[in-house]
N, CA, C, O and CB atoms as a CASP TS submission, in Angstrom:
PFRMAT TS
TARGET T0000
AUTHOR 0000-0000-0000
METHOD Language model
MODEL 1
PARENT N/A
ATOM      1  N   MET     1      86.941 102.804  87.059  1.00  0.00           N
ATOM      2  CA  MET     1      86.493 103.791  86.147  1.00  0.00           C
ATOM      3  C   MET     1      87.749 104.505  85.569  1.00  0.00           C
ATOM      4  O   MET     1      88.725 104.764  86.273  1.00  0.00           O
ATOM      5  CB  MET     1      85.512 104.783  86.851  1.00  0.00           C
ATOM      6  N   ALA     2      87.670 104.800  84.286  1.00  0.00           N
ATOM      7  CA  ALA     2      88.785 105.410  83.599  1.00  0.00           C
ATOM      8  C   ALA     2      89.010 106.799  83.975  1.00  0.00           C
ATOM      9  O   ALA     2      88.067 107.493  84.357  1.00  0.00           O
ATOM     10  CB  ALA     2      88.608 105.340  82.182  1.00  0.00           C
ATOM     11  N   MET     3      90.278 107.281  83.885  1.00  0.00           N
ATOM     12  CA  MET     3      90.574 108.669  84.155  1.00  0.00           C
ATOM     13  C   MET     3      90.266 109.494  82.937  1.00  0.00           C
ATOM     14  O   MET     3      91.156 109.849  82.163  1.00  0.00           O
ATOM     15  CB  MET     3      92.024 108.849  84.576  1.00  0.00           C
ATOM     16  N   LYS     4      88.956 109.806  82.768  1.00  0.00           N
ATOM     17  CA  LYS     4      88.481 110.446  81.576  1.00  0.00           C
ATOM     18  C   LYS     4      87.321 111.333  81.971  1.00  0.00           C
ATOM     19  O   LYS     4      86.456 110.911  82.738  1.00  0.00           O
ATOM     20  CB  LYS     4      88.076 109.414  80.499  1.00  0.00           C
ATOM     21  N   CYS     5      87.280 112.617  81.437  1.00  0.00           N
ATOM     22  CA  CYS     5      86.191 113.540  81.726  1.00  0.00           C
ATOM     23  C   CYS     5      85.002 113.013  81.042  1.00  0.00           C
ATOM     24  O   CYS     5      85.099 112.603  79.886  1.00  0.00           O
ATOM     25  CB  CYS     5      86.494 114.983  81.285  1.00  0.00           C
ATOM     26  N   GLU     6      83.810 112.994  81.722  1.00  0.00           N
ATOM     27  CA  GLU     6      82.565 112.401  81.152  1.00  0.00           C
ATOM     28  C   GLU     6      81.882 113.514  80.276  1.00  0.00           C
ATOM     29  O   GLU     6      80.892 113.211  79.609  1.00  0.00           O
ATOM     30  CB  GLU     6      81.555 111.872  82.344  1.00  0.00           C
ATOM     31  N   TYR     7      82.363 114.745  80.259  1.00  0.00           N
ATOM     32  CA  TYR     7      81.740 115.742  79.381  1.00  0.00           C
ATOM     33  C   TYR     7      82.584 116.006  78.153  1.00  0.00           C
ATOM     34  O   TYR     7      82.024 115.999  77.057  1.00  0.00           O
ATOM     35  CB  TYR     7      81.509 117.045  80.133  1.00  0.00           C
ATOM     36  N   CYS     8      83.814 116.224  78.237  1.00  0.00           N
ATOM     37  CA  CYS     8      84.627 116.556  77.070  1.00  0.00           C
ATOM     38  C   CYS     8      85.481 115.390  76.557  1.00  0.00           C
ATOM     39  O   CYS     8      85.959 115.418  75.423  1.00  0.00           O
ATOM     40  CB  CYS     8      85.520 117.713  77.401  1.00  0.00           C
ATOM     41  N   GLY     9      85.667 114.378  77.389  1.00  0.00           N
ATOM     42  CA  GLY     9      86.432 113.198  76.919  1.00  0.00           C
ATOM     43  C   GLY     9      87.950 113.412  77.111  1.00  0.00           C
ATOM     44  O   GLY     9      88.763 112.671  76.558  1.00  0.00           O
ATOM     45  N   LYS    10      88.299 114.392  77.871  1.00  0.00           N
ATOM     46  CA  LYS    10      89.779 114.620  78.084  1.00  0.00           C
ATOM     47  C   LYS    10      90.356 113.443  78.886  1.00  0.00           C
ATOM     48  O   LYS    10      89.813 113.072  79.927  1.00  0.00           O
ATOM     49  CB  LYS    10      90.055 116.007  78.863  1.00  0.00           C
ATOM     50  N   ALA    11      91.446 112.867  78.402  1.00  0.00           N
ATOM     51  CA  ALA    11      92.055 111.698  78.958  1.00  0.00           C
ATOM     52  C   ALA    11      93.524 111.972  79.127  1.00  0.00           C
ATOM     53  O   ALA    11      94.004 113.002  78.654  1.00  0.00           O
ATOM     54  CB  ALA    11      91.810 110.471  78.084  1.00  0.00           C
ATOM     55  N   PRO    12      94.310 111.043  79.820  1.00  0.00           N
ATOM     56  CA  PRO    12      95.724 111.244  79.995  1.00  0.00           C
ATOM     57  C   PRO    12      96.432 111.360  78.646  1.00  0.00           C
ATOM     58  O   PRO    12      96.094 110.678  77.679  1.00  0.00           O
ATOM     59  CB  PRO    12      96.315 110.112  80.811  1.00  0.00           C
ATOM     60  N   SER    13      97.413 112.238  78.620  1.00  0.00           N
ATOM     61  CA  SER    13      98.296 112.321  77.450  1.00  0.00           C
ATOM     62  C   SER    13      99.725 111.780  77.834  1.00  0.00           C
ATOM     63  O   SER    13     100.128 111.916  78.989  1.00  0.00           O
ATOM     64  CB  SER    13      98.376 113.831  76.926  1.00  0.00           C
ATOM     65  N   TYR    14     100.430 111.215  76.945  1.00  0.00           N
ATOM     66  CA  TYR    14     101.625 110.559  77.174  1.00  0.00           C
ATOM     67  C   TYR    14     102.870 111.248  76.494  1.00  0.00           C
ATOM     68  O   TYR    14     102.754 111.898  75.455  1.00  0.00           O
ATOM     69  CB  TYR    14     101.463 109.173  76.717  1.00  0.00           C
ATOM     70  N   GLY    15     103.972 111.078  77.095  1.00  0.00           N
ATOM     71  CA  GLY    15     105.210 111.736  76.442  1.00  0.00           C
ATOM     72  C   GLY    15     106.446 111.291  77.212  1.00  0.00           C
ATOM     73  O   GLY    15     106.443 110.283  77.918  1.00  0.00           O
ATOM     74  N   ASN    16     107.504 112.086  77.047  1.00  0.00           N
ATOM     75  CA  ASN    16     108.716 111.773  77.710  1.00  0.00           C
ATOM     76  C   ASN    16     109.190 112.873  78.631  1.00  0.00           C
ATOM     77  O   ASN    16     108.992 114.050  78.331  1.00  0.00           O
ATOM     78  CB  ASN    16     109.740 111.468  76.725  1.00  0.00           C
ATOM     79  N   VAL    17     109.791 112.535  79.708  1.00  0.00           N
ATOM     80  CA  VAL    17     110.483 113.477  80.575  1.00  0.00           C
ATOM     81  C   VAL    17     111.961 113.402  80.085  1.00  0.00           C
ATOM     82  O   VAL    17     112.572 112.338  79.981  1.00  0.00           O
ATOM     83  CB  VAL    17     110.308 113.107  82.174  1.00  0.00           C
ATOM     84  N   VAL    18     112.475 114.615  79.796  1.00  0.00           N
ATOM     85  CA  VAL    18     113.843 114.685  79.195  1.00  0.00           C
ATOM     86  C   VAL    18     114.723 115.445  80.226  1.00  0.00           C
ATOM     87  O   VAL    18     114.430 116.604  80.519  1.00  0.00           O
ATOM     88  CB  VAL    18     113.836 115.445  77.727  1.00  0.00           C
ATOM     89  N   SER    19     115.773 114.835  80.774  1.00  0.00           N
ATOM     90  CA  SER    19     116.635 115.451  81.721  1.00  0.00           C
ATOM     91  C   SER    19     117.682 116.366  80.951  1.00  0.00           C
ATOM     92  O   SER    19     117.732 116.407  79.722  1.00  0.00           O
ATOM     93  CB  SER    19     117.339 114.342  82.592  1.00  0.00           C
ATOM     94  N   HIS    20     118.447 117.035  81.722  1.00  0.00           N
ATOM     95  CA  HIS    20     119.492 117.897  81.177  1.00  0.00           C
ATOM     96  C   HIS    20     120.565 117.028  80.462  1.00  0.00           C
ATOM     97  O   HIS    20     121.190 117.480  79.502  1.00  0.00           O
ATOM     98  CB  HIS    20     120.140 118.762  82.323  1.00  0.00           C
ATOM     99  N   ALA    21     120.761 115.821  80.926  1.00  0.00           N
ATOM    100  CA  ALA    21     121.663 114.938  80.264  1.00  0.00           C
ATOM    101  C   ALA    21     121.031 114.177  79.067  1.00  0.00           C
ATOM    102  O   ALA    21     121.631 113.276  78.481  1.00  0.00           O
ATOM    103  CB  ALA    21     122.195 113.974  81.259  1.00  0.00           C
ATOM    104  N   ASN    22     119.795 114.592  78.743  1.00  0.00           N
ATOM    105  CA  ASN    22     119.016 114.023  77.567  1.00  0.00           C
ATOM    106  C   ASN    22     118.659 112.601  77.838  1.00  0.00           C
ATOM    107  O   ASN    22     118.502 111.837  76.886  1.00  0.00           O
ATOM    108  CB  ASN    22     119.830 114.100  76.226  1.00  0.00           C
ATOM    109  N   ASN    23     118.514 112.174  79.120  1.00  0.00           N
ATOM    110  CA  ASN    23     117.956 110.930  79.488  1.00  0.00           C
ATOM    111  C   ASN    23     116.466 111.037  79.386  1.00  0.00           C
ATOM    112  O   ASN    23     115.898 112.021  79.859  1.00  0.00           O
ATOM    113  CB  ASN    23     118.395 110.518  80.866  1.00  0.00           C
ATOM    114  N   THR    24     115.778 110.039  78.773  1.00  0.00           N
ATOM    115  CA  THR    24     114.343 110.171  78.638  1.00  0.00           C
ATOM    116  C   THR    24     113.681 108.938  79.394  1.00  0.00           C
ATOM    117  O   THR    24     114.262 107.857  79.495  1.00  0.00           O
ATOM    118  CB  THR    24     113.924 110.228  77.071  1.00  0.00           C
ATOM    119  N   ARG    25     112.547 109.164  79.863  1.00  0.00           N
ATOM    120  CA  ARG    25     111.696 108.104  80.454  1.00  0.00           C
ATOM    121  C   ARG    25     110.228 108.498  80.167  1.00  0.00           C
ATOM    122  O   ARG    25     109.890 109.674  80.034  1.00  0.00           O
ATOM    123  CB  ARG    25     111.964 107.936  82.048  1.00  0.00           C
ATOM    124  N   ARG    26     109.421 107.513  80.083  1.00  0.00           N
ATOM    125  CA  ARG    26     108.020 107.710  79.718  1.00  0.00           C
ATOM    126  C   ARG    26     107.263 108.267  80.950  1.00  0.00           C
ATOM    127  O   ARG    26     107.565 107.879  82.079  1.00  0.00           O
ATOM    128  CB  ARG    26     107.372 106.355  79.211  1.00  0.00           C
ATOM    129  N   ARG    27     106.286 109.170  80.738  1.00  0.00           N
ATOM    130  CA  ARG    27     105.391 109.571  81.796  1.00  0.00           C
ATOM    131  C   ARG    27     104.065 109.914  81.201  1.00  0.00           C
ATOM    132  O   ARG    27     103.893 109.933  79.982  1.00  0.00           O
ATOM    133  CB  ARG    27     105.950 110.741  82.588  1.00  0.00           C
ATOM    134  N   ARG    28     103.125 110.185  82.075  1.00  0.00           N
ATOM    135  CA  ARG    28     101.764 110.579  81.581  1.00  0.00           C
ATOM    136  C   ARG    28     101.245 111.785  82.431  1.00  0.00           C
ATOM    137  O   ARG    28     101.434 111.906  83.641  1.00  0.00           O
ATOM    138  CB  ARG    28     100.729 109.327  81.679  1.00  0.00           C
ATOM    139  N   TRP    29     100.588 112.630  81.660  1.00  0.00           N
ATOM    140  CA  TRP    29      99.924 113.886  82.266  1.00  0.00           C
ATOM    141  C   TRP    29      98.518 113.577  82.400  1.00  0.00           C
ATOM    142  O   TRP    29      97.834 113.343  81.403  1.00  0.00           O
ATOM    143  CB  TRP    29     100.099 115.211  81.388  1.00  0.00           C
ATOM    144  N   ASN    30      98.020 113.561  83.636  1.00  0.00           N
ATOM    145  CA  ASN    30      96.625 113.182  83.958  1.00  0.00           C
ATOM    146  C   ASN    30      95.767 114.474  83.889  1.00  0.00           C
ATOM    147  O   ASN    30      96.268 115.529  84.278  1.00  0.00           O
ATOM    148  CB  ASN    30      96.522 112.485  85.419  1.00  0.00           C
ATOM    149  N   PRO    31      94.503 114.439  83.414  1.00  0.00           N
ATOM    150  CA  PRO    31      93.592 115.568  83.538  1.00  0.00           C
ATOM    151  C   PRO    31      93.277 115.870  84.972  1.00  0.00           C
ATOM    152  O   PRO    31      93.328 114.963  85.803  1.00  0.00           O
ATOM    153  CB  PRO    31      92.322 115.308  82.786  1.00  0.00           C
ATOM    154  N   ASN    32      92.963 117.066  85.300  1.00  0.00           N
ATOM    155  CA  ASN    32      92.534 117.432  86.639  1.00  0.00           C
ATOM    156  C   ASN    32      91.082 117.120  86.822  1.00  0.00           C
ATOM    157  O   ASN    32      90.232 117.957  86.517  1.00  0.00           O
ATOM    158  CB  ASN    32      92.793 118.896  86.914  1.00  0.00           C
ATOM    159  N   LEU    33      90.765 115.944  87.309  1.00  0.00           N
ATOM    160  CA  LEU    33      89.362 115.461  87.461  1.00  0.00           C
ATOM    161  C   LEU    33      88.940 115.673  88.860  1.00  0.00           C
ATOM    162  O   LEU    33      89.703 115.515  89.814  1.00  0.00           O
ATOM    163  CB  LEU    33      89.205 113.965  87.082  1.00  0.00           C
ATOM    164  N   LYS    34      87.627 116.057  88.964  1.00  0.00           N
ATOM    165  CA  LYS    34      86.987 116.211  90.281  1.00  0.00           C
ATOM    166  C   LYS    34      85.640 115.373  90.211  1.00  0.00           C
ATOM    167  O   LYS    34      84.978 115.319  89.175  1.00  0.00           O
ATOM    168  CB  LYS    34      86.715 117.811  90.635  1.00  0.00           C
ATOM    169  N   SER    35      85.302 114.764  91.312  1.00  0.00           N
ATOM    170  CA  SER    35      84.098 114.015  91.394  1.00  0.00           C
ATOM    171  C   SER    35      83.017 115.021  91.870  1.00  0.00           C
ATOM    172  O   SER    35      83.150 115.596  92.950  1.00  0.00           O
ATOM    173  CB  SER    35      84.253 112.763  92.360  1.00  0.00           C
ATOM    174  N   VAL    36      81.945 115.232  91.062  1.00  0.00           N
ATOM    175  CA  VAL    36      80.977 116.246  91.289  1.00  0.00           C
ATOM    176  C   VAL    36      79.579 115.566  91.233  1.00  0.00           C
ATOM    177  O   VAL    36      79.349 114.630  90.467  1.00  0.00           O
ATOM    178  CB  VAL    36      81.126 117.407  90.238  1.00  0.00           C
ATOM    179  N   ARG    37      78.661 116.085  92.082  1.00  0.00           N
ATOM    180  CA  ARG    37      77.258 115.740  91.991  1.00  0.00           C
ATOM    181  C   ARG    37      76.619 116.613  91.010  1.00  0.00           C
ATOM    182  O   ARG    37      76.499 117.807  91.280  1.00  0.00           O
ATOM    183  CB  ARG    37      76.564 115.842  93.312  1.00  0.00           C
ATOM    184  N   ALA    38      76.183 116.133  89.869  1.00  0.00           N
ATOM    185  CA  ALA    38      75.616 116.961  88.822  1.00  0.00           C
ATOM    186  C   ALA    38      74.280 116.437  88.402  1.00  0.00           C
ATOM    187  O   ALA    38      73.941 115.269  88.595  1.00  0.00           O
ATOM    188  CB  ALA    38      76.538 117.038  87.638  1.00  0.00           C
ATOM    189  N   LEU    39      73.500 117.378  87.796  1.00  0.00           N
ATOM    190  CA  LEU    39      72.231 116.974  87.225  1.00  0.00           C
ATOM    191  C   LEU    39      72.425 116.431  85.870  1.00  0.00           C
ATOM    192  O   LEU    39      72.874 117.166  84.990  1.00  0.00           O
ATOM    193  CB  LEU    39      71.267 118.105  87.187  1.00  0.00           C
ATOM    194  N   VAL    40      72.101 115.115  85.616  1.00  0.00           N
ATOM    195  CA  VAL    40      72.279 114.491  84.407  1.00  0.00           C
ATOM    196  C   VAL    40      70.897 113.990  83.953  1.00  0.00           C
ATOM    197  O   VAL    40      70.351 113.060  84.546  1.00  0.00           O
ATOM    198  CB  VAL    40      73.315 113.387  84.520  1.00  0.00           C
ATOM    199  N   SER    41      70.381 114.554  82.987  1.00  0.00           N
ATOM    200  CA  SER    41      68.997 114.308  82.522  1.00  0.00           C
ATOM    201  C   SER    41      67.973 114.329  83.602  1.00  0.00           C
ATOM    202  O   SER    41      67.124 113.440  83.665  1.00  0.00           O
ATOM    203  CB  SER    41      68.913 113.009  81.837  1.00  0.00           C
ATOM    204  N   GLY    42      68.021 115.311  84.452  1.00  0.00           N
ATOM    205  CA  GLY    42      67.063 115.565  85.528  1.00  0.00           C
ATOM    206  C   GLY    42      67.268 114.828  86.789  1.00  0.00           C
ATOM    207  O   GLY    42      66.502 115.012  87.735  1.00  0.00           O
ATOM    208  N   ALA    43      68.307 113.961  86.862  1.00  0.00           N
ATOM    209  CA  ALA    43      68.615 113.225  88.073  1.00  0.00           C
ATOM    210  C   ALA    43      69.965 113.542  88.558  1.00  0.00           C
ATOM    211  O   ALA    43      70.865 113.881  87.790  1.00  0.00           O
ATOM    212  CB  ALA    43      68.491 111.770  87.862  1.00  0.00           C
ATOM    213  N   ARG    44      70.122 113.425  89.923  1.00  0.00           N
ATOM    214  CA  ARG    44      71.459 113.761  90.525  1.00  0.00           C
ATOM    215  C   ARG    44      72.327 112.489  90.222  1.00  0.00           C
ATOM    216  O   ARG    44      71.882 111.355  90.404  1.00  0.00           O
ATOM    217  CB  ARG    44      71.362 114.099  92.193  1.00  0.00           C
ATOM    218  N   LYS    45      73.513 112.726  89.778  1.00  0.00           N
ATOM    219  CA  LYS    45      74.478 111.641  89.533  1.00  0.00           C
ATOM    220  C   LYS    45      75.858 112.143  89.871  1.00  0.00           C
ATOM    221  O   LYS    45      76.160 113.319  89.673  1.00  0.00           O
ATOM    222  CB  LYS    45      74.422 111.141  88.058  1.00  0.00           C
ATOM    223  N   ARG    46      76.712 111.251  90.387  1.00  0.00           N
ATOM    224  CA  ARG    46      78.096 111.623  90.650  1.00  0.00           C
ATOM    225  C   ARG    46      78.912 111.336  89.341  1.00  0.00           C
ATOM    226  O   ARG    46      78.956 110.208  88.849  1.00  0.00           O
ATOM    227  CB  ARG    46      78.680 110.808  91.916  1.00  0.00           C
ATOM    228  N   VAL    47      79.565 112.436  88.800  1.00  0.00           N
ATOM    229  CA  VAL    47      80.341 112.230  87.660  1.00  0.00           C
ATOM    230  C   VAL    47      81.771 112.729  87.886  1.00  0.00           C
ATOM    231  O   VAL    47      82.025 113.550  88.768  1.00  0.00           O
ATOM    232  CB  VAL    47      79.705 112.895  86.493  1.00  0.00           C
ATOM    233  N   LYS    48      82.706 112.211  87.063  1.00  0.00           N
ATOM    234  CA  LYS    48      84.077 112.703  87.033  1.00  0.00           C
ATOM    235  C   LYS    48      84.207 113.659  85.967  1.00  0.00           C
ATOM    236  O   LYS    48      84.061 113.282  84.804  1.00  0.00           O
ATOM    237  CB  LYS    48      85.075 111.616  86.866  1.00  0.00           C
ATOM    238  N   VAL    49      84.486 114.948  86.264  1.00  0.00           N
ATOM    239  CA  VAL    49      84.607 116.026  85.359  1.00  0.00           C
ATOM    240  C   VAL    49      85.870 116.808  85.503  1.00  0.00           C
ATOM    241  O   VAL    49      86.304 117.066  86.626  1.00  0.00           O
ATOM    242  CB  VAL    49      83.491 116.890  85.505  1.00  0.00           C
ATOM    243  N   CYS    50      86.493 117.207  84.392  1.00  0.00           N
ATOM    244  CA  CYS    50      87.697 118.008  84.470  1.00  0.00           C
ATOM    245  C   CYS    50      87.342 119.410  84.986  1.00  0.00           C
ATOM    246  O   CYS    50      86.204 119.855  84.840  1.00  0.00           O
ATOM    247  CB  CYS    50      88.397 118.083  83.086  1.00  0.00           C
ATOM    248  N   THR    51      88.337 120.114  85.599  1.00  0.00           N
ATOM    249  CA  THR    51      88.032 121.405  86.144  1.00  0.00           C
ATOM    250  C   THR    51      87.785 122.436  85.007  1.00  0.00           C
ATOM    251  O   THR    51      87.081 123.422  85.222  1.00  0.00           O
ATOM    252  CB  THR    51      89.175 121.861  87.066  1.00  0.00           C
ATOM    253  N   ALA    52      88.341 122.219  83.840  1.00  0.00           N
ATOM    254  CA  ALA    52      88.030 123.116  82.718  1.00  0.00           C
ATOM    255  C   ALA    52      86.582 123.134  82.417  1.00  0.00           C
ATOM    256  O   ALA    52      86.047 124.211  82.157  1.00  0.00           O
ATOM    257  CB  ALA    52      88.782 122.725  81.489  1.00  0.00           C
ATOM    258  N   CYS    53      85.878 121.995  82.430  1.00  0.00           N
ATOM    259  CA  CYS    53      84.506 121.927  82.127  1.00  0.00           C
ATOM    260  C   CYS    53      83.650 122.568  83.222  1.00  0.00           C
ATOM    261  O   CYS    53      82.626 123.193  82.943  1.00  0.00           O
ATOM    262  CB  CYS    53      84.121 120.515  81.909  1.00  0.00           C
ATOM    263  N   ILE    54      84.115 122.389  84.542  1.00  0.00           N
ATOM    264  CA  ILE    54      83.431 123.052  85.628  1.00  0.00           C
ATOM    265  C   ILE    54      83.518 124.537  85.556  1.00  0.00           C
ATOM    266  O   ILE    54      82.537 125.233  85.817  1.00  0.00           O
ATOM    267  CB  ILE    54      83.964 122.600  86.910  1.00  0.00           C
ATOM    268  N   ARG    55      84.711 125.059  85.194  1.00  0.00           N
ATOM    269  CA  ARG    55      84.887 126.548  85.098  1.00  0.00           C
ATOM    270  C   ARG    55      84.114 127.116  83.892  1.00  0.00           C
ATOM    271  O   ARG    55      83.617 128.241  83.934  1.00  0.00           O
ATOM    272  CB  ARG    55      86.419 126.920  84.968  1.00  0.00           C
ATOM    273  N   ALA    56      84.024 126.293  82.793  1.00  0.00           N
ATOM    274  CA  ALA    56      83.301 126.787  81.612  1.00  0.00           C
ATOM    275  C   ALA    56      81.839 126.727  81.737  1.00  0.00           C
ATOM    276  O   ALA    56      81.137 127.242  80.867  1.00  0.00           O
ATOM    277  CB  ALA    56      83.686 126.041  80.427  1.00  0.00           C
ATOM    278  N   GLY    57      81.315 126.120  82.780  1.00  0.00           N
ATOM    279  CA  GLY    57      79.885 126.100  83.038  1.00  0.00           C
ATOM    280  C   GLY    57      79.212 125.017  82.335  1.00  0.00           C
ATOM    281  O   GLY    57      77.985 125.044  82.244  1.00  0.00           O
ATOM    282  N   LYS    58      79.935 124.001  81.793  1.00  0.00           N
ATOM    283  CA  LYS    58      79.314 122.895  81.059  1.00  0.00           C
ATOM    284  C   LYS    58      78.613 121.946  82.019  1.00  0.00           C
ATOM    285  O   LYS    58      77.802 121.127  81.586  1.00  0.00           O
ATOM    286  CB  LYS    58      80.364 122.133  80.231  1.00  0.00           C
ATOM    287  N   VAL    59      78.916 122.039  83.350  1.00  0.00           N
ATOM    288  CA  VAL    59      78.309 121.081  84.329  1.00  0.00           C
ATOM    289  C   VAL    59      77.344 121.801  85.145  1.00  0.00           C
ATOM    290  O   VAL    59      77.677 122.855  85.685  1.00  0.00           O
ATOM    291  CB  VAL    59      79.353 120.410  85.237  1.00  0.00           C
ATOM    292  N   LYS    60      76.109 121.293  85.287  1.00  0.00           N
ATOM    293  CA  LYS    60      75.075 121.843  86.086  1.00  0.00           C
ATOM    294  C   LYS    60      75.104 121.121  87.461  1.00  0.00           C
ATOM    295  O   LYS    60      74.662 119.980  87.594  1.00  0.00           O
ATOM    296  CB  LYS    60      73.694 121.704  85.371  1.00  0.00           C
ATOM    297  N   LYS    61      75.619 121.802  88.424  1.00  0.00           N
ATOM    298  CA  LYS    61      75.764 121.170  89.762  1.00  0.00           C
ATOM    299  C   LYS    61      74.415 120.973  90.455  1.00  0.00           C
ATOM    300  O   LYS    61      73.514 121.809  90.382  1.00  0.00           O
ATOM    301  CB  LYS    61      76.679 122.028  90.661  1.00  0.00           C
ATOM    302  N   ALA    62      74.324 119.823  91.132  1.00  0.00           N
ATOM    303  CA  ALA    62      73.086 119.530  91.907  1.00  0.00           C
ATOM    304  C   ALA    62      73.238 120.134  93.231  1.00  0.00           C
ATOM    305  O   ALA    62      74.339 120.177  93.779  1.00  0.00           O
ATOM    306  CB  ALA    62      72.800 118.014  92.042  1.00  0.00           C
ATOM    307  N   ALA    63      72.082 120.644  93.814  1.00  0.00           N
ATOM    308  CA  ALA    63      72.086 121.250  95.099  1.00  0.00           C
ATOM    309  C   ALA    63      72.216 120.236  96.257  1.00  0.00           C
ATOM    310  O   ALA    63      72.232 120.630  97.423  1.00  0.00           O
ATOM    311  CB  ALA    63      70.850 122.047  95.250  1.00  0.00           C
TER
END
């Protein structure tokens, strides 16, 4: 499964790490994903959701 939020679509972003000596290397910043049991169209389902969506209340957690 891809490292992508199932609610907002947030995915890894890419860029460079730049040292003091201006050496660069590629890296990626991953979203902070959590596996959550949520109600999706009335049924319990395990979804990967970013913590920003959980805090914003976009995810209805299953009991």
